[in-house]
C-alpha positions in Angstrom: -28.7 32.0 8.7 -31.8 32.9 6.7 -33.5 30.1 4.7 -36.2 30.4 2.1 -39.1 28.3 0.8 -39.7 27.9 -2.9 -43.4 28.5 -3.3 -43.6 26.5 -6.6 -42.0 23.3 -5.3 -42.6 23.6 -1.6 -39.0 22.8 -0.9 -36.5 24.9 1.1 -33.2 26.4 0.1 -30.4 28.5 1.5 -28.6 31.4 0.0 -25.7 33.1 1.6 -22.3 34.8 1.2 -19.0 33.3 2.3 -15.3 33.8 1.9 -13.2 31.3 0.0 -9.6 30.3 0.9 -8.3 33.4 -0.9 -10.5 35.7 1.2 -12.7 36.6 -1.8 -16.5 36.9 -1.1 -18.7 34.4 -3.0 -22.4 33.6 -3.0 -23.7 30.1 -2.5 -27.1 28.7 -3.1 -28.4 25.2 -2.4 -31.9 24.0 -3.2 -34.0 21.0 -2.7 -34.4 20.5 1.1 -37.6 19.0 2.3 -37.3 20.7 5.8 -36.1 24.1 6.8 -33.9 22.5 9.4 -32.0 20.5 6.8 -31.3 23.7 4.8 -29.9 25.4 7.9 -27.8 22.4 8.8 -26.3 22.3 5.3 -25.4 26.0 5.4 -23.8 25.6 8.8 -21.7 22.6 7.7 -20.7 24.4 4.6 -19.5 27.5 6.5 -17.7 25.4 9.1 -15.9 23.6 6.3 -14.6 26.8 4.8 -13.8 28.5 8.1 -11.4 25.7 9.2 -13.2 24.8 12.3 -13.5 21.2 13.5 -17.2 21.7 14.5 -18.3 20.1 11.3 -19.6 16.7 10.2 -17.0 14.0 9.8 -17.9 13.3 6.2 -17.3 16.9 5.3 -13.9 16.9 6.9 -13.1 13.6 5.2 -13.6 15.4 1.9 -11.1 18.0 2.9 -8.6 15.4 4.0 -9.0 13.2 0.9 -8.6 16.2 -1.4 -5.3 17.0 0.3 -4.2 13.4 0.0 -5.1 13.1 -3.6 -2.6 15.7 -4.8 0.2 14.3 -2.5 0.0 10.6 -2.9 1.0 8.4 -5.8 -2.0 7.7 -8.2 -1.8 4.0 -7.3 -1.9 4.7 -3.5 -4.8 7.1 -3.3 -7.6 4.8 -4.6 -7.0 2.3 -1.9 -7.1 5.0 0.8 -10.3 6.5 -0.6 -11.9 3.1 -0.9 -11.3 2.4 2.8 -12.9 5.7 3.8 -15.9 5.2 1.5 -16.5 1.6 2.5 -15.6 1.4 6.2 -15.1 4.8 7.9 -17.4 7.4 6.5 -20.6 5.2 6.7 -20.0 5.0 10.5 -18.7 8.4 11.4 -20.1 10.5 8.6 -22.9 12.3 10.4 -21.0 12.8 13.7 -19.4 16.1 14.5 -15.6 15.8 14.2 -14.9 17.4 17.5 -17.4 15.2 19.3 -15.8 11.9 18.3 -14.1 10.3 21.4 -11.9 7.3 22.0 -15.1 5.5 23.1 -16.7 6.2 19.8 -13.7 4.8 18.0 -13.7 1.8 20.2 -17.3 1.1 19.4 -16.5 1.4 15.6 -13.6 -1.1 16.1 -16.0 -3.5 17.7 -18.3 -3.3 14.7 -15.4 -3.9 12.3 -14.1 -6.9 14.4 -17.6 -8.4 14.5 -18.2 -8.0 10.7 -19.4 -11.2 9.1 -16.8 -10.6 6.3 -14.1 -11.5 8.8 -11.5 -9.1 7.5 -7.9 -10.0 7.8 -6.1 -8.6 10.9 -3.6 -6.8 8.7 -6.5 -5.2 6.7 -8.2 -4.0 10.0 -4.9 -2.5 11.0 -4.7 -0.6 7.8 -8.2 0.8 8.1 -7.5 1.9 11.7 -4.3 3.6 10.5 -6.3 5.5 7.9 -8.7 6.8 10.5 -5.9 7.8 12.8 -4.1 9.6 10.0 -7.2 11.8 9.4 -7.3 12.8 13.1 -3.6 13.6 13.0 -4.3 15.8 10.0 -7.1 17.5 11.9 -4.9 18.0 15.0 -2.0 19.5 13.0 -3.8 21.8 10.6 -7.3 22.4 12.1 -6.7 22.6 15.8 -8.4 19.4 17.0 -7.5 18.9 20.6 -6.5 15.2 20.4 -6.5 12.2 18.2 -9.2 9.9 19.6 -7.9 6.9 17.6 -4.5 7.3 19.2 -6.1 7.4 22.7 -8.2 4.4 21.9 -5.4 2.2 20.5 -5.2 0.2 17.3 -6.9 -3.0 16.2 -5.6 -5.8 14.0 -2.0 -6.7 13.3 0.7 -5.0 11.3 1.9 -8.3 9.8 0.4 -11.7 9.1 0.5 -14.4 11.8 2.7 -16.6 9.6 4.9 -15.5 6.7 4.8 -17.8 3.7 7.9 -18.4 1.6 9.6 -21.1 -0.5 12.9 -22.8 0.3 15.4 -23.2 -2.5 14.2 -26.8 -3.1 10.6 -25.7 -3.2 11.4 -23.0 -5.7 13.3 -25.4 -8.0 10.3 -27.7 -8.1 8.0 -24.7 -9.0 10.5 -23.4 -11.6 10.6 -26.7 -13.5 6.8 -26.6 -13.9 6.8 -23.2 -15.6 9.9 -23.7 -17.7 7.8 -24.3 -20.8 7.4 -20.5 -21.0 10.8 -18.7 -21.1 9.2 -15.4 -20.0 7.8 -17.1 -16.9 10.9 -18.9 -16.1 13.0 -15.7 -16.5 10.6 -13.5 -14.4 10.2 -15.9 -11.5 14.0 -16.6 -11.3 14.6 -12.9 -11.3 12.1 -12.3 -8.5 13.4 -15.2 -6.4 17.1 -14.5 -6.8 17.0 -10.7 -6.5 14.2 -10.0 -4.0 12.9 -7.1 -6.1 9.3 -6.0 -6.0 7.1 -7.2 -8.9 6.4 -3.6 -9.8 10.1 -2.9 -10.0 10.6 -6.0 -12.2 7.8 -5.0 -14.6 9.4 -1.5 -15.0 12.8 -2.9 -16.1 14.3 -2.2 -19.5 17.2 -4.1 -21.0 19.3 -1.0 -20.5 18.9 -1.5 -16.7 21.0 -4.6 -16.8 24.8 -4.7 -16.5 25.5 -8.2 -17.7 29.3 -7.8 -17.4 29.0 -6.7 -13.8 26.2 -9.1 -13.2 23.8 -6.6 -11.7 20.6 -4.7 -12.4 19.7 -1.1 -11.5 16.3 -0.5 -9.8 15.2 3.1 -10.5 11.5 3.0 -11.3 8.3 1.2 -10.6 5.5 0.0 -12.9 1.8 0.2 -12.1 -1.5 0.1 -14.1 -4.4 2.4 -13.3 -7.6 2.9 -15.2 -6.2 0.8 -18.1 -3.2 3.1 -18.4 0.4 2.0 -17.9 2.4 4.1 -15.4 6.1 4.3 -14.8 6.5 5.9 -11.4 9.3 6.9 -9.0 10.5 4.0 -6.7 8.5 3.3 -3.5 11.1 5.0 -1.3 14.5 6.8 -1.7 16.3 3.6 -0.7 14.5 1.7 -3.4 16.9 3.2 -5.9 19.6 0.5 -5.7 21.9 -1.8 -7.6 21.3 -5.6 -7.1 23.9 -8.2 -7.9 22.6 -11.2 -9.8 23.7 -14.9 -10.0 25.3 -15.9 -13.3 22.5 -18.2 -14.3 19.9 -15.4 -13.9 21.9 -13.1 -16.1 22.1 -15.9 -18.7 18.4 -16.4 -18.5 17.6 -12.7 -19.1 20.1 -12.5 -22.0 18.6 -15.6 -23.6 15.1 -14.2 -23.2 16.0 -10.8 -24.6 17.7 -12.3 -27.6 14.4 -13.8 -28.6 12.5 -10.5 -28.7 11.9 -9.4 -32.3 10.4 -6.0 -31.8 12.1 -4.7 -28.7 13.2 -1.0 -28.9 15.5 0.8 -26.5 13.5 2.0 -23.4 10.7 -0.5 -23.8 9.6 -2.6 -20.8 11.5 -5.8 -21.0 8.7 -7.8 -19.4 5.5 -6.6 -21.0 3.2 -8.4 -18.5 0.6 -7.5 -15.9 0.1 -8.6 -12.3 -2.7 -10.7 -13.6 -0.3 -12.7 -15.7 2.0 -13.2 -12.7 -0.9 -14.4 -10.6 -2.1 -16.9 -13.2 1.4 -18.2 -13.9 2.0 -18.6 -10.1 -1.3 -20.5 -9.9 -0.5 -22.7 -12.9 3.0 -23.5 -11.6 1.7 -24.5 -8.1 -1.0 -26.7 -9.6 1.5 -28.5 -11.9 4.2 -28.9 -9.3 2.2 -29.4 -6.2 4.2 -26.6 -4.5 2.4 -24.9 -1.6 0.6 -21.7 -2.7 2.2 -18.4 -1.9 1.7 -14.9 -3.3 4.0 -13.4 -5.9 5.2 -10.9 -3.3 6.2 -13.9 -1.1 9.0 -14.5 -3.5 10.6 -11.4 -2.0 10.2 -13.0 1.5 11.7 -16.2 0.0 14.8 -14.3 -1.1 15.2 -12.7 2.3 14.8 -16.1 4.0 17.5 -17.6 1.7 19.9 -14.8 2.6 19.2 -15.2 6.3 19.9 -18.9 6.0 23.2 -18.2 4.3 24.2 -15.9 7.2 24.1 -12.7 5.3 24.0 -9.6 7.5 20.7 -7.9 8.1 22.2 -4.5 6.9 23.0 -6.0 3.5 19.6 -7.6 3.3 18.0 -4.3 4.1 19.9 -2.5 1.4 19.3 -5.3 -1.2 15.6 -5.2 -0.6 15.4 -1.4 -0.7 14.0 -0.9 2.7 14.0 2.6 4.0 15.8 1.5 7.2 17.2 -1.6 8.9 14.3 -1.4 11.5 11.9 -2.3 8.7 13.9 -5.4 7.8 14.1 -6.5 11.4 10.4 -6.0 12.0 9.5 -8.2 9.1 12.1 -10.9 9.4 13.1 -11.0 13.1 11.2 -14.2 13.6 13.5 -16.0 11.1 16.7 -15.2 13.2 16.3 -17.2 16.5 17.6 -20.4 15.1 20.6 -18.6 13.7 21.5 -17.5 17.3 21.5 -21.2 18.3 23.8 -22.1 15.4 26.2 -19.3 16.4 26.3 -20.5 20.0 27.0 -24.0 18.9 29.9 -22.8 16.7 31.3 -20.7 19.5 31.1 -23.6 22.0 32.8 -25.9 19.5 35.7 -23.4 19.2 36.1 -23.2 23.0 35.9 -27.0 23.5 
């Protein structure tokens, strides 16, 4: 690997020929190195990157992995993944050779993350660890890495929060009364509470998605905003395409709200709001009503909790929420079922008495 010194600047540079992914020979030149060793290292890392070997620096492989993810993930999903790598993963592993990272190395990184003064939430730590493991899985599958050291090491954090927050029906009614001065807010929060749909699904709705005679709404798209641009995307999963039945009073609210729109055109978003609007209206309602603070997404949990309390089957709840499978529903809400088992046994004992 020959390197050269620029006599005018006193800096080193490398110049070499390599083959790209099509097999075509190309020339590469990189200038500006203070040391000859740095020029040689850069050339070696570059060649390793294009040869498909795992004997390269982690940060270079991360570029390959993220480039692959960028064209496969939804535009709203990729920025979060990239941010976790840039902020928490690449700074630690960046200069290490990919094939030299062991389970012990990952364990040491976990210790650093767990000890961070920022005190990250356990669910966030779990997500970061999952991102690292996903990169190693990619390296094992497509680049011949012997094993996934993150898998050998084991995870950190938790997949769900220690305690799920939700509102009972009585708590929701108190909140609802406090935001009833704005018909759009009253309609939106009733729709979220009584349907269990995601906020992005709600914001993507058009008037044509509602079947008022059949008292139902079709969920077939998702709204997101990225770089100041409104995006209408495919639903989160295949099972997210679904028809949700609605209570009469919710249908009446939506119709009343829609009748007051003066410039609505077919295909327009029925609720032209942002997540920021939902957050601030939730904050306002909680302050006015004294209701305990929950997230907008927790209205979805509140709906599931209400259905469980009513004795609705977990299969129906899973379909109504648009979960990919019933296991997802059970994983999230299993802790809400124990008291139902007690009630069932009491009823059975009463029948046998």
